[in-house]
N, C-alpha and C positions, 0 to 999 in steps of 0.2 A: 498545594491544594494540584488539581490536576483538569486541566480545561476540554470539559465535554466535545463542547466543537471543530477541537479539531482532531483529538480521537477520533471521534463519530460520523463526523458528519463527509471525514476525511481521508481521515489511509481505515477504518474498516471497508467506504468503498470499493477504493484502491485495489484491499489485497481482495473482494469480491473482482471486483472485472478482474486486478492479475491471473486471475485463479483462469477466471471463464476464458480468458482468452487463451494459457496457456494450456485449459485441461478439451475445453472444447472448441474452439474454433478452428486451434492449429490441425487437429488431425484431417480436415475437411478440404482443407488447401493442402497441395502436398508438392503445392512449388517452392512455398511460400513460409515450408511449418516452421525448421533453424528460424528467421527471425518473427514469426509472431510469438514463437515460446519466448526469445528470449526480450521478445518488447513486455509480452504478461511477469513475464520473471522479474523482470526489468520494474512493472507494478507494481509491480506486491511485494517486491521484496522494500520500495518506496512507502511502500501502506505503511509497509510494518511500521521504516522511522520515524514516519510524522505520525499512529498510533506513537507509539512509545517519546514521541519526544513531547506529546499531550498531555502525556502520561508523569512527564517532568515540567510542566510547565506553570512560571508562579508568576504575578504581578508587582511582585515587593522582592528585589532579592533577599536572596537567603542570608544572613551572618553568622558569619562563626565562631 
């Protein structure tokens, strides 16, 4: 059972914000372009990690 709150509430917004930072904000600032791209990419990667973690989340431990 996936956690929609983690996937939709945290993961997807972080992916969107990271992409917007890397592709839209970074080219407008020539002095800090590498730093803004790095931070945007990092936020996007963390968003993907939160999204996948939300898909794998279960309230009860899985017993095999």
